[in-house]
PAFILO-776955 format. One record per residue (C-alpha): x, y, z; chain; residue number from 1. Coordinates in steps of 0.001 Angstrom, whole numbers, plus 524288, in hexadecimal, padded with zeros to 5 digits. Layout:
N
> X | Y | Z | A | NUM $
...
This chain:
518
> 80000 | 80000 | 80000 | A | 1 $
> 804D6 | 80D8A | 7FC86 | A | 2 $
> 80581 | 81819 | 806F8 | A | 3 $
> 80342 | 82689 | 804A8 | A | 4 $
> 80400 | 832EA | 80CB6 | A | 5 $
> 7FAF3 | 83E8C | 80B3B | A | 6 $
> 800BB | 84C20 | 80CFF | A | 7 $
> 7F9E5 | 858FC | 80B46 | A | 8 $
> 7F24E | 8649F | 80FFA | A | 9 $
> 7E4DF | 86A84 | 80E34 | A | 10 $
> 7EB21 | 872FB | 803BA | A | 11 $
> 7E6AB | 87EF8 | 7FC64 | A | 12 $
> 7DD2D | 87AF4 | 7F1C3 | A | 13 $
> 7DC59 | 86D7D | 7F7EF | A | 14 $
> 7D678 | 873A9 | 80422 | A | 15 $
> 7C9F2 | 8768A | 7FC93 | A | 16 $
> 7C9B7 | 86929 | 7F634 | A | 17 $
> 7CA1F | 86046 | 80216 | A | 18 $
> 7D652 | 864F7 | 80926 | A | 19 $
> 7CEA0 | 86B96 | 813F3 | A | 20 $
> 7C9A6 | 85E25 | 81825 | A | 21 $
> 7D67D | 856C3 | 81A03 | A | 22 $
> 7D0FD | 84A56 | 81FF3 | A | 23 $
> 7C703 | 848A3 | 8151F | A | 24 $
> 7D16C | 84B5E | 80AD1 | A | 25 $
> 7DB2A | 841DD | 810B5 | A | 26 $
> 7D13A | 83718 | 81306 | A | 27 $
> 7CD86 | 8377B | 804B0 | A | 28 $
> 7DBAC | 834E0 | 80106 | A | 29 $
> 7DCB7 | 82A0D | 80B28 | A | 30 $
> 7D069 | 823FC | 805B3 | A | 31 $
> 7D534 | 823B6 | 7F7AC | A | 32 $
> 7E270 | 81E8D | 7FC31 | A | 33 $
> 7DBD2 | 81384 | 80382 | A | 34 $
> 7D400 | 81057 | 7F752 | A | 35 $
> 7E0B0 | 80F12 | 7EFA4 | A | 36 $
> 7E779 | 8070C | 7FA17 | A | 37 $
> 7F0CC | 81223 | 7FD7E | A | 38 $
> 7F3EB | 814CA | 80BB9 | A | 39 $
> 7F51B | 82290 | 8112D | A | 40 $
> 7FF04 | 82221 | 81C29 | A | 41 $
> 801B7 | 83092 | 81E80 | A | 42 $
> 7FA57 | 83D78 | 81DC1 | A | 43 $
> 7FEAB | 84B5B | 82023 | A | 44 $
> 7F45E | 85579 | 81CBC | A | 45 $
> 7F375 | 8639A | 8211B | A | 46 $
> 7E5C0 | 8692B | 82120 | A | 47 $
> 7E421 | 877E1 | 82282 | A | 48 $
> 7D797 | 87F3F | 82595 | A | 49 $
> 7D8F3 | 8873C | 81926 | A | 50 $
> 7DED7 | 88589 | 80BB4 | A | 51 $
> 7EDB0 | 8857B | 80BB7 | A | 52 $
> 7ECD7 | 89044 | 80187 | A | 53 $
> 7E8BD | 899B6 | 80C39 | A | 54 $
> 7ED52 | 89298 | 8187B | A | 55 $
> 7F6C3 | 8991A | 821DC | A | 56 $
> 80007 | 8936E | 82BDD | A | 57 $
> 7F5D9 | 89651 | 83641 | A | 58 $
> 7EB0F | 88F00 | 82F20 | A | 59 $
> 7E57E | 88390 | 836E6 | A | 60 $
> 7E9A3 | 8765F | 83186 | A | 61 $
> 7E9B2 | 867E7 | 83500 | A | 62 $
> 7F2BF | 85C84 | 83245 | A | 63 $
> 7EC8F | 84FC2 | 82DD8 | A | 64 $
> 7F41E | 842FC | 82E72 | A | 65 $
> 7F18C | 83465 | 82D98 | A | 66 $
> 7F0B9 | 82D6C | 83A9D | A | 67 $
> 7EBEE | 81F60 | 83BD4 | A | 68 $
> 7E6C0 | 82020 | 82DDC | A | 69 $
> 7DE42 | 82BD0 | 83171 | A | 70 $
> 7DFC3 | 839FB | 82D36 | A | 71 $
> 7E161 | 8421C | 83979 | A | 72 $
> 7E2BD | 8508B | 83C61 | A | 73 $
> 7EE8F | 85076 | 84576 | A | 74 $
> 7F27E | 85EC9 | 84630 | A | 75 $
> 7EB5B | 86BE1 | 84574 | A | 76 $
> 7F1AA | 87937 | 8460B | A | 77 $
> 7F5EA | 8841F | 83D01 | A | 78 $
> 7FA45 | 88092 | 82F4F | A | 79 $
> 8084E | 88400 | 832D9 | A | 80 $
> 80899 | 87AD6 | 83E8E | A | 81 $
> 8011A | 8703E | 8373D | A | 82 $
> 80B32 | 87076 | 82C62 | A | 83 $
> 815F5 | 86E97 | 8367F | A | 84 $
> 80EAC | 8632C | 83C6E | A | 85 $
> 80CAA | 85D86 | 82EE0 | A | 86 $
> 81B67 | 85D1E | 82D04 | A | 87 $
> 81C1C | 8526E | 83752 | A | 88 $
> 812E5 | 84A08 | 82F4B | A | 89 $
> 81A7A | 84DB5 | 8231A | A | 90 $
> 826DD | 84816 | 828F1 | A | 91 $
> 81FEA | 83B87 | 82D03 | A | 92 $
> 81A69 | 8399B | 81F50 | A | 93 $
> 827C1 | 83C6D | 8195E | A | 94 $
> 82D96 | 831BA | 821F3 | A | 95 $
> 82304 | 82844 | 81D56 | A | 96 $
> 8260E | 82B77 | 80F37 | A | 97 $
> 83491 | 8294C | 8115C | A | 98 $
> 831A3 | 81C68 | 81802 | A | 99 $
> 829E5 | 817D3 | 80C34 | A | 100 $
> 81D0A | 817ED | 81389 | A | 101 $
> 81696 | 82197 | 80A1D | A | 102 $
> 81564 | 81E26 | 7FBBC | A | 103 $
> 80EA8 | 82A73 | 7F6C7 | A | 104 $
> 80A03 | 83812 | 7FA75 | A | 105 $
> 7FD08 | 83EFE | 7F8BB | A | 106 $
> 7FECD | 84DB1 | 7F9AB | A | 107 $
> 7F4EE | 858BB | 7FAAE | A | 108 $
> 7F926 | 866EA | 7FB9A | A | 109 $
> 8056E | 8636E | 80313 | A | 110 $
> 8105B | 86C5B | 807C9 | A | 111 $
> 81CA2 | 86620 | 801D3 | A | 112 $
> 82575 | 8709A | 8079B | A | 113 $
> 8217B | 86F3D | 815E4 | A | 114 $
> 816AF | 86697 | 81B6B | A | 115 $
> 81922 | 85B77 | 811D1 | A | 116 $
> 8275A | 85D68 | 80E2D | A | 117 $
> 82CEE | 8514A | 814CC | A | 118 $
> 822DE | 847D9 | 80F48 | A | 119 $
> 82421 | 84D89 | 801A3 | A | 120 $
> 832E0 | 84C93 | 8020C | A | 121 $
> 8321B | 83E7C | 80689 | A | 122 $
> 8285C | 83B5E | 7FBB3 | A | 123 $
> 8318F | 84165 | 7F19A | A | 124 $
> 83CE9 | 8395A | 7F6A3 | A | 125 $
> 8350C | 82CB4 | 7F63C | A | 126 $
> 82EA4 | 83077 | 7E93D | A | 127 $
> 8213D | 82BD5 | 7EDBD | A | 128 $
> 81589 | 82FC7 | 7E54D | A | 129 $
> 80EBD | 83C78 | 7E8E7 | A | 130 $
> 80109 | 840F9 | 7E52E | A | 131 $
> 7FA09 | 84D31 | 7E96B | A | 132 $
> 7F3A6 | 85A53 | 7E755 | A | 133 $
> 7F840 | 86821 | 7E98B | A | 134 $
> 7FED4 | 86DB4 | 7DD81 | A | 135 $
> 80A0A | 8758C | 7E33C | A | 136 $
> 80D69 | 86BC4 | 7EDEA | A | 137 $
> 80D49 | 86043 | 7E496 | A | 138 $
> 815CA | 867E6 | 7DB0C | A | 139 $
> 81FDE | 86A0F | 7E5D0 | A | 140 $
> 81FBE | 85B9C | 7E954 | A | 141 $
> 821CB | 8581C | 7DB12 | A | 142 $
> 82CAB | 86202 | 7D950 | A | 143 $
> 833DD | 85C2B | 7E4E8 | A | 144 $
> 833DA | 84EDD | 7DE89 | A | 145 $
> 8278F | 848DC | 7E424 | A | 146 $
> 821D7 | 83D44 | 7DCD2 | A | 147 $
> 814F9 | 8441A | 7D9F5 | A | 148 $
> 80C86 | 83AD7 | 7D1FF | A | 149 $
> 7FFEB | 842C8 | 7D275 | A | 150 $
> 7FCAB | 850CC | 7D5DD | A | 151 $
> 7F0BB | 85952 | 7D44D | A | 152 $
> 7EA53 | 865DD | 7D889 | A | 153 $
> 7DEBD | 865F9 | 7E1C8 | A | 154 $
> 7D4FD | 86E3C | 7DA1B | A | 155 $
> 7C89A | 866B0 | 7D74F | A | 156 $
> 7CCAC | 85AE3 | 7DF6E | A | 157 $
> 7C639 | 854A4 | 7EB45 | A | 158 $
> 7CB52 | 84C56 | 7F66F | A | 159 $
> 7C6EC | 84002 | 7EF88 | A | 160 $
> 7CBEC | 84348 | 7E1F6 | A | 161 $
> 7D937 | 84757 | 7E756 | A | 162 $
> 7DA29 | 83AF9 | 7EF70 | A | 163 $
> 7D6C3 | 8326D | 7E3D5 | A | 164 $
> 7E0C8 | 83999 | 7DB84 | A | 165 $
> 7EB8B | 837D4 | 7E5B1 | A | 166 $
> 7E8FF | 8296A | 7E7AE | A | 167 $
> 7E6ED | 826AC | 7D92D | A | 168 $
> 7F437 | 82C67 | 7D5E2 | A | 169 $
> 7FB2C | 824D3 | 7E095 | A | 170 $
> 7F40F | 81833 | 7DD47 | A | 171 $
> 7F7B0 | 81981 | 7CEEF | A | 172 $
> 805D0 | 81C68 | 7D27D | A | 173 $
> 8066C | 81025 | 7DADF | A | 174 $
> 7FE85 | 80824 | 7D114 | A | 175 $
> 7F3A2 | 805D6 | 7DAEE | A | 176 $
> 7E550 | 803DE | 7D7C8 | A | 177 $
> 7DCAE | 80EDD | 7DCB1 | A | 178 $
> 7CE15 | 810B6 | 7DB35 | A | 179 $
> 7CA5E | 81E16 | 7E0A8 | A | 180 $
> 7BF71 | 81EDE | 7EA72 | A | 181 $
> 7B404 | 82731 | 7E5DF | A | 182 $
> 7AA42 | 8249A | 7F0BF | A | 183 $
> 7A528 | 82F5B | 7F972 | A | 184 $
> 7A7E7 | 82891 | 80663 | A | 185 $
> 7B659 | 828F9 | 80931 | A | 186 $
> 7B5DF | 81E41 | 8137D | A | 187 $
> 7AFAE | 81488 | 80A15 | A | 188 $
> 7B5EA | 818A5 | 7FD58 | A | 189 $
> 7C1A6 | 80F87 | 7FE0F | A | 190 $
> 7B889 | 80403 | 7FFEB | A | 191 $
> 7B031 | 80831 | 7F456 | A | 192 $
> 7BB71 | 80B4A | 7EB34 | A | 193 $
> 7BAE3 | 803CA | 7DE7C | A | 194 $
> 7AC28 | 8021B | 7DF57 | A | 195 $
> 7A585 | 8031F | 7D23A | A | 196 $
> 7A0EB | 8115A | 7D18F | A | 197 $
> 79415 | 80CCC | 7CB93 | A | 198 $
> 79101 | 80644 | 7D88B | A | 199 $
> 790F2 | 813A4 | 7DEF2 | A | 200 $
> 78551 | 817DA | 7D6C1 | A | 201 $
> 77A21 | 818D2 | 7E070 | A | 202 $
> 76DEF | 81F93 | 7DB40 | A | 203 $
> 76760 | 81EE3 | 7E88B | A | 204 $
> 7732A | 82546 | 7EEFB | A | 205 $
> 773C4 | 82FEF | 7E4A7 | A | 206 $
> 7656E | 8337F | 7E615 | A | 207 $
> 7659E | 832F0 | 7F4E5 | A | 208 $
> 77193 | 83BBB | 7F5A9 | A | 209 $
> 76AF6 | 8454C | 7EC4F | A | 210 $
> 75EA1 | 84625 | 7F48F | A | 211 $
> 7621E | 8536F | 7FAAE | A | 212 $
> 76129 | 859A2 | 7ED29 | A | 213 $
> 75351 | 8548B | 7EB8C | A | 214 $
> 74FA0 | 85920 | 7F930 | A | 215 $
> 75512 | 866A3 | 7F5EE | A | 216 $
> 74BF9 | 86670 | 7EA46 | A | 217 $
> 7405C | 86352 | 7F301 | A | 218 $
> 743E2 | 86E17 | 7FCA8 | A | 219 $
> 74507 | 87842 | 7F1DA | A | 220 $
> 737F0 | 873AE | 7EC95 | A | 221 $
> 731BB | 87550 | 7F9FB | A | 222 $
> 73743 | 88301 | 7FBB6 | A | 223 $
> 73310 | 88702 | 7EDFD | A | 224 $
> 724E1 | 8850C | 7F20E | A | 225 $
> 7261E | 89012 | 7FBED | A | 226 $
> 72271 | 89CD9 | 7F509 | A | 227 $
> 72E71 | 8A446 | 7F986 | A | 228 $
> 7372E | 89958 | 7F42C | A | 229 $
> 72FF3 | 89740 | 7E764 | A | 230 $
> 73C32 | 89AEA | 7DFCE | A | 231 $
> 7428E | 88E38 | 7E45E | A | 232 $
> 73B20 | 88777 | 7D982 | A | 233 $
> 74669 | 88B28 | 7D08B | A | 234 $
> 74FFF | 88559 | 7DA49 | A | 235 $
> 74807 | 878D1 | 7DA23 | A | 236 $
> 7495D | 877F9 | 7CB50 | A | 237 $
> 75821 | 87978 | 7CC7B | A | 238 $
> 7590C | 86EEE | 7D6EB | A | 239 $
> 75142 | 8657F | 7CE7F | A | 240 $
> 75B9C | 866EB | 7C3ED | A | 241 $
> 76687 | 8655E | 7CDE4 | A | 242 $
> 76225 | 857EB | 7D287 | A | 243 $
> 76945 | 8504D | 7C7B4 | A | 244 $
> 775B9 | 857B6 | 7CB06 | A | 245 $
> 774B8 | 853F6 | 7D966 | A | 246 $
> 7727E | 845BA | 7D5FA | A | 247 $
> 77DDD | 845CB | 7CC64 | A | 248 $
> 78727 | 84B70 | 7D694 | A | 249 $
> 782EF | 841BD | 7E0FC | A | 250 $
> 7842C | 83653 | 7D782 | A | 251 $
> 791A6 | 83A74 | 7D2B8 | A | 252 $
> 796C3 | 83C7A | 7E08F | A | 253 $
> 79151 | 82FB1 | 7E5D1 | A | 254 $
> 79779 | 827D0 | 7DADC | A | 255 $
> 7A4A6 | 82EA9 | 7DAA3 | A | 256 $
> 7A6E8 | 8375A | 7E656 | A | 257 $
> 7B1FD | 84045 | 7E237 | A | 258 $
> 7AC7E | 84C29 | 7E935 | A | 259 $
> 7ABF0 | 85812 | 7E057 | A | 260 $
> 7AFB8 | 85039 | 7D44E | A | 261 $
> 7A3A2 | 84798 | 7D568 | A | 262 $
> 79B0D | 8531F | 7D922 | A | 263 $
> 79F24 | 85B6B | 7CD83 | A | 264 $
> 79D88 | 84FFC | 7C435 | A | 265 $
> 79002 | 84D7E | 7C9CB | A | 266 $
> 78C03 | 85BBA | 7C87D | A | 267 $
> 7904A | 85C5C | 7BA41 | A | 268 $
> 7897B | 84F82 | 7B72D | A | 269 $
> 77D4B | 853BB | 7BE85 | A | 270 $
> 77C47 | 860B5 | 7B774 | A | 271 $
> 77C8E | 859AA | 7AA69 | A | 272 $
> 77267 | 84FC0 | 7AEE4 | A | 273 $
> 76808 | 8592D | 7B3FA | A | 274 $
> 75EE6 | 85636 | 7A8A3 | A | 275 $
> 75F84 | 847C4 | 7AC0C | A | 276 $
> 7593C | 849DC | 7B953 | A | 277 $
> 75D8A | 842F6 | 7C5AA | A | 278 $
> 75FE5 | 83628 | 7BE79 | A | 279 $
> 768BD | 83D5E | 7B510 | A | 280 $
> 76FDD | 8439B | 7C07C | A | 281 $
> 7721B | 8367A | 7C702 | A | 282 $
> 77729 | 8305C | 7BA6D | A | 283 $
> 78033 | 83BDE | 7B7A1 | A | 284 $
> 7857E | 83B92 | 7C585 | A | 285 $
> 78809 | 82CF7 | 7C511 | A | 286 $
> 78F6D | 82E18 | 7B832 | A | 287 $
> 796F2 | 839DC | 7BD6A | A | 288 $
> 79AE6 | 83268 | 7C9B2 | A | 289 $
> 79FBF | 826D9 | 7C1E9 | A | 290 $
> 7A73B | 82FA4 | 7B899 | A | 291 $
> 7AD51 | 83761 | 7C3C0 | A | 292 $
> 7B33A | 82B10 | 7C951 | A | 293 $
> 7B7CE | 825F7 | 7BC16 | A | 294 $
> 7BD6E | 832C2 | 7B708 | A | 295 $
> 7C3F3 | 83655 | 7C3D7 | A | 296 $
> 7CB69 | 8298D | 7C474 | A | 297 $
> 7CF66 | 82A74 | 7B631 | A | 298 $
> 7D44D | 83872 | 7B74B | A | 299 $
> 7DC03 | 83532 | 7C398 | A | 300 $
> 7E214 | 8297E | 7BCC7 | A | 301 $
> 7E609 | 83288 | 7B1A7 | A | 302 $
> 7ECA5 | 83B1B | 7BBF0 | A | 303 $
> 7E4F1 | 84755 | 7B8CF | A | 304 $
> 7E703 | 85230 | 7C2EA | A | 305 $
> 7DCE9 | 8509A | 7CDB6 | A | 306 $
> 7D680 | 85DB8 | 7CADC | A | 307 $
> 7D4B6 | 85986 | 7BCBB | A | 308 $
> 7CFA6 | 84C36 | 7C0F4 | A | 309 $
> 7C4FF | 8526B | 7C92D | A | 310 $
> 7C108 | 85C5A | 7BEE9 | A | 311 $
> 7C0B4 | 852A6 | 7B3B6 | A | 312 $
> 7B9D7 | 84833 | 7BBA7 | A | 313 $
> 7AEF2 | 85105 | 7C0A2 | A | 314 $
> 7AC96 | 85803 | 7B3D0 | A | 315 $
> 7AD5F | 84C57 | 7AAAC | A | 316 $
> 7A574 | 8434E | 7B377 | A | 317 $
> 79AED | 84DA7 | 7B4EF | A | 318 $
> 79A77 | 85181 | 7A6A0 | A | 319 $
> 79AB8 | 843AF | 7A112 | A | 320 $
> 79041 | 83E5F | 7AA31 | A | 321 $
> 787F9 | 84A98 | 7A8A2 | A | 322 $
> 78883 | 84A36 | 799D7 | A | 323 $
> 784EE | 83BC2 | 799B1 | A | 324 $
> 77895 | 83EE7 | 7A141 | A | 325 $
> 775F5 | 84BA8 | 79A1C | A | 326 $
> 77652 | 845B0 | 78C84 | A | 327 $
> 77340 | 83750 | 78E80 | A | 328 $
> 76DAF | 832FE | 79B94 | A | 329 $
> 766C0 | 83F77 | 79FDE | A | 330 $
> 75A93 | 83DEA | 79770 | A | 331 $
> 75967 | 82FAA | 79B79 | A | 332 $
> 75B1B | 83324 | 7A9DE | A | 333 $
> 750DF | 83DD7 | 7A8E9 | A | 334 $
> 7474B | 83488 | 7A267 | A | 335 $
> 749A2 | 82A5B | 7ACFD | A | 336 $
> 74738 | 8345F | 7B797 | A | 337 $
> 73AD5 | 83938 | 7B121 | A | 338 $
> 735F9 | 82B4B | 7AFB4 | A | 339 $
> 737FF | 828AC | 7BE36 | A | 340 $
> 730A8 | 83517 | 7C1C9 | A | 341 $
> 725CF | 831BD | 7B82D | A | 342 $
> 72463 | 82419 | 7BDF0 | A | 343 $
> 72362 | 829E2 | 7CB92 | A | 344 $
> 7192D | 833C9 | 7C77F | A | 345 $
> 7112C | 8298C | 7C056 | A | 346 $
> 7113B | 820BA | 7CC3C | A | 347 $
> 70C8A | 82BD3 | 7D4DD | A | 348 $
> 70235 | 83077 | 7CB37 | A | 349 $
> 6FCA0 | 822AA | 7CA39 | A | 350 $
> 6F8BC | 822F6 | 7D88F | A | 351 $
> 6FFCC | 82CBD | 7E12E | A | 352 $
> 6F9AC | 827EA | 7EDD7 | A | 353 $
> 6FD7D | 819D5 | 7EB01 | A | 354 $
> 70B22 | 81E04 | 7E6CC | A | 355 $
> 70CF4 | 825EE | 7F33A | A | 356 $
> 707D5 | 81B09 | 7FBD0 | A | 357 $
> 710AB | 810DE | 7F58B | A | 358 $
> 71C37 | 81A1E | 7F697 | A | 359 $
> 7196A | 81C15 | 804FE | A | 360 $
> 71769 | 80DA7 | 807CB | A | 361 $
> 72419 | 80A00 | 80109 | A | 362 $
> 72CE0 | 814F1 | 805C2 | A | 363 $
> 73008 | 80F19 | 8131B | A | 364 $
> 7331B | 80186 | 80D98 | A | 365 $
> 73B57 | 8086B | 80333 | A | 366 $
> 743BE | 80FC9 | 80CE9 | A | 367 $
> 744E5 | 80411 | 815F9 | A | 368 $
> 748A2 | 7FB6A | 80A85 | A | 369 $
> 7530A | 804C8 | 80594 | A | 370 $
> 74B7C | 807D6 | 7F91F | A | 371 $
> 747D2 | 815D2 | 7FC65 | A | 372 $
> 7546D | 81C90 | 7F7FD | A | 373 $
> 755D0 | 813DA | 7EC24 | A | 374 $
> 747E6 | 81508 | 7E703 | A | 375 $
> 73F5E | 81F2B | 7ED9E | A | 376 $
> 7493D | 82A3A | 7EF64 | A | 377 $
> 74D4B | 82A55 | 7E0F1 | A | 378 $
> 73EF6 | 82B32 | 7DCEE | A | 379 $
> 73D11 | 83693 | 7E64F | A | 380 $
> 748AB | 83D92 | 7E059 | A | 381 $
> 743FC | 83B10 | 7D276 | A | 382 $
> 736FB | 8413B | 7D5FD | A | 383 $
> 73D8D | 84CC8 | 7DCA8 | A | 384 $
> 745E1 | 84F7D | 7D0A6 | A | 385 $
> 739E2 | 85467 | 7C97C | A | 386 $
> 73257 | 85C24 | 7D3A9 | A | 387 $
> 73A00 | 85C6B | 7E050 | A | 388 $
> 730FD | 85338 | 7E796 | A | 389 $
> 72C46 | 84537 | 7E692 | A | 390 $
> 7207D | 83C93 | 7E8FF | A | 391 $
> 728D5 | 83233 | 7EF75 | A | 392 $
> 72FED | 83CFC | 7F6BC | A | 393 $
> 7230B | 840A7 | 7FD28 | A | 394 $
> 72057 | 8324B | 8002D | A | 395 $
> 72E05 | 83173 | 80602 | A | 396 $
> 72B84 | 83CE0 | 80F1B | A | 397 $
> 71E16 | 83811 | 81324 | A | 398 $
> 720C8 | 82980 | 81393 | A | 399 $
> 72E48 | 82945 | 819AB | A | 400 $
> 731C7 | 835DC | 820AB | A | 401 $
> 72464 | 83949 | 8261C | A | 402 $
> 72125 | 82B41 | 829BE | A | 403 $
> 72E28 | 82A21 | 830EF | A | 404 $
> 72AFF | 836E7 | 837E4 | A | 405 $
> 71DB5 | 8317B | 83BF9 | A | 406 $
> 723DA | 82514 | 8416C | A | 407 $
> 72E02 | 82CE5 | 848DB | A | 408 $
> 723FF | 83684 | 84E0E | A | 409 $
> 71BA8 | 82B5D | 8534C | A | 410 $
> 72771 | 825EE | 85A6D | A | 411 $
> 72A03 | 8333C | 86070 | A | 412 $
> 71C1B | 8352C | 8656A | A | 413 $
> 71842 | 826F6 | 867A7 | A | 414 $
> 7253B | 81FCA | 8691D | A | 415 $
> 7257D | 81112 | 86967 | A | 416 $
> 72FCE | 8117E | 87426 | A | 417 $
> 73804 | 81B8A | 87B4A | A | 418 $
> 742D1 | 81BEC | 87136 | A | 419 $
> 73A30 | 81D89 | 8653A | A | 420 $
> 737E4 | 82C1C | 866BF | A | 421 $
> 74653 | 82F73 | 86781 | A | 422 $
> 748C4 | 8278A | 85B27 | A | 423 $
> 73D21 | 82D1E | 853C4 | A | 424 $
> 73F08 | 83B9A | 856CA | A | 425 $
> 74B76 | 83DEA | 84EC3 | A | 426 $
> 74594 | 83646 | 84379 | A | 427 $
> 7390E | 83E38 | 843AF | A | 428 $
> 74070 | 84B17 | 843DC | A | 429 $
> 748BB | 846ED | 8383C | A | 430 $
> 73CCC | 841DD | 830F0 | A | 431 $
> 735F5 | 84EE5 | 83280 | A | 432 $
> 7419E | 857F2 | 831D5 | A | 433 $
> 74932 | 851BB | 826BC | A | 434 $
> 73FC3 | 848BF | 81F99 | A | 435 $
> 7486E | 83CD3 | 820E8 | A | 436 $
> 74D31 | 83224 | 82A56 | A | 437 $
> 7419B | 8290A | 82845 | A | 438 $
> 74A59 | 81E6F | 82DE7 | A | 439 $
> 74720 | 82413 | 83B47 | A | 440 $
> 73A39 | 81C8A | 83AB5 | A | 441 $
> 740D4 | 80F69 | 83866 | A | 442 $
> 7425D | 80B7B | 846C9 | A | 443 $
> 733CD | 80D24 | 8490D | A | 444 $
> 72FC5 | 806EC | 83C2C | A | 445 $
> 73877 | 7FB0D | 83E09 | A | 446 $
> 733D8 | 7F8CA | 84BF3 | A | 447 $
> 72558 | 7F8C4 | 84885 | A | 448 $
> 71E82 | 7F2A0 | 83CF7 | A | 449 $
> 71303 | 7FBB6 | 83F33 | A | 450 $
> 71BA2 | 807DC | 83E6E | A | 451 $
> 7224F | 80254 | 83263 | A | 452 $
> 71573 | 7FF9D | 82BC1 | A | 453 $
> 7105A | 80CD7 | 8302D | A | 454 $
> 71BCC | 81393 | 829A2 | A | 455 $
> 718E9 | 80CF8 | 81CA6 | A | 456 $
> 70A4D | 80F86 | 81DE3 | A | 457 $
> 70C6E | 81DDC | 8215B | A | 458 $
> 715E3 | 81F91 | 8160C | A | 459 $
> 70C06 | 81990 | 80CA8 | A | 460 $
> 70125 | 82237 | 811F8 | A | 461 $
> 70974 | 82E6C | 810AD | A | 462 $
> 70D9C | 82A6B | 802FC | A | 463 $
> 6FF7D | 828CC | 7FEDF | A | 464 $
> 6FC7E | 836A0 | 80381 | A | 465 $
> 7085A | 83BA0 | 7FC21 | A | 466 $
> 7027D | 83563 | 7EFF8 | A | 467 $
> 6F4EC | 83A95 | 7F30E | A | 468 $
> 6F9DC | 84892 | 7F33C | A | 469 $
> 703D8 | 84602 | 7E85A | A | 470 $
> 70ECE | 84B58 | 7F0C7 | A | 471 $
> 71CD5 | 84CDD | 7EC3C | A | 472 $
> 72749 | 84F9A | 7F666 | A | 473 $
> 73447 | 84B10 | 7FBB4 | A | 474 $
> 73A71 | 84508 | 807AF | A | 475 $
> 74746 | 848E3 | 80E49 | A | 476 $
> 74193 | 85615 | 8120F | A | 477 $
> 73D4F | 85A85 | 81F9B | A | 478 $
> 72FA8 | 854E3 | 8212B | A | 479 $
> 72981 | 8622A | 8236B | A | 480 $
> 72FD6 | 8674C | 816E4 | A | 481 $
> 72BAB | 85BF3 | 80E2F | A | 482 $
> 71DE4 | 860E8 | 80B48 | A | 483 $
> 72350 | 86D9B | 805D9 | A | 484 $
> 72C0B | 865EC | 7FC8D | A | 485 $
> 7208D | 85E4D | 7F721 | A | 486 $
> 71690 | 85FF9 | 7EC69 | A | 487 $
> 70B54 | 85F9D | 7F625 | A | 488 $
> 70EAD | 86443 | 803CA | A | 489 $
> 7012C | 861A4 | 8097B | A | 490 $
> 70091 | 85404 | 803CB | A | 491 $
> 70E0F | 85093 | 808F1 | A | 492 $
> 70AE3 | 855E9 | 81676 | A | 493 $
> 6FE95 | 84D88 | 8170C | A | 494 $
> 70620 | 8417E | 812D3 | A | 495 $
> 710CA | 8444A | 81CD2 | A | 496 $
> 70751 | 84663 | 827FE | A | 497 $
> 6FF96 | 83A08 | 824DE | A | 498 $
> 70BF6 | 831C2 | 823D9 | A | 499 $
> 71190 | 8373A | 8306A | A | 500 $
> 704F6 | 83544 | 83816 | A | 501 $
> 70353 | 8278C | 832AE | A | 502 $
> 7111C | 82360 | 83642 | A | 503 $
> 71016 | 82A40 | 8435E | A | 504 $
> 7031D | 823D3 | 846ED | A | 505 $
> 706F9 | 81619 | 842F5 | A | 506 $
> 713FF | 8170D | 84A2D | A | 507 $
> 70DAA | 81CB5 | 85668 | A | 508 $
> 7038D | 811C2 | 8569A | A | 509 $
> 70E2A | 8079C | 85485 | A | 510 $
> 71611 | 80D28 | 85FD1 | A | 511 $
> 70AA4 | 80DEC | 86933 | A | 512 $
> 7027C | 801EF | 86648 | A | 513 $
> 70A11 | 7F858 | 85DEC | A | 514 $
> 71837 | 7F981 | 86282 | A | 515 $
> 7186E | 7EC30 | 868FF | A | 516 $
> 71238 | 7E467 | 85E19 | A | 517 $
> 7180D | 7EBC4 | 852BA | A | 518 $
């Protein structure tokens, strides 16, 4: 196994591109090294509170080193004193290099004339490979005879892209196999490295992560109904068009998480896929994410400067995927989306009361069976893409959130035992205040068949009323706000009250009269 040492500082330009968070920056490098089978056995990093371009000797700074395979902040004082303390680590690392315990160096905005002079001199004498960023510092190292095999500026780079570049160059120099990690979770990325990127395509995850954009749409719609905020109707129209962009960005980042590179590629792809609706946005984002990973690796292998790698990867991945959707897949995606919406509308128009009742009766089994986020939520979002609210969204609010609130309220007022009220109160407050956390009703539903059946019955009853009044709405909003983000506030309020009272009554009766037998 090859051993490397990491030397550097928070730098000037680097400070604004990850250098101000030393531990996060260093852990990313450690992660990519572990993925390649390279061991990091020494770290000396000076982190200042401001960019080194404007830092003074009195600027507060910290020294980060490697202790027991953990990055630790071991010294804090002025930059002048921190540099002096760093010299001690510099000497230790130089001794390791001379002893043959370090096979390569990773440098970032180092000080080759003072804080890192001993280690750099030792590296030059041993002719070990050196990679790094920081134009002027790397030029000095090269001019002194350092074996610099890869150097780059920091503009346009991120912690992850720099780390991948460093490790790729060293791995190629040592003829080692290296598959960069592109996952968003640093702790798990080494384990997931080499996984087929197509396996990271998760439509359910993309749509769930994009939910805040749809909720923003619903909130703007609700505000636009207030006379003094009527002008927000134009904002609503803009947000409708922005939904494919949001989905494209989320998809690109989930598939290939290279921070700003993936985000920019997703934005470009999303902008070009707006006419394809949310399906077009998802497709464009998926293609962009796959291309980001492919192009990034190829450009690094070709030894392009890291700034160029990032720029080319983001722009080309975004443009290519966006144009594919714009010219080829967009019309098909739009047609598919329209067909789904048409099928939903036809089902509701056939018998809205029956549709609402069935939706309500099935919504609890769906969420308990893990089908909700895979089937119901996407349909809700497809409906919201057109008008900002949804038939199933109203059923969701009435059948899940309000029913859970009714069950919790009953256990607050008529608790089955002494501990029930303390469990139910937080759940009820979240149900009403945030329009979520329906799982809070699970303990009471699972402990009583009558309460469980009452929840399904109440959801079906509320769904039928939603259909009766032809209500469109959304969940994930504060319960008291939901009616104002619906097509029929009065109808939704009636459905909510009936569902809540039904769930409340059945649960209260179960607690008081049937707790022993049920």
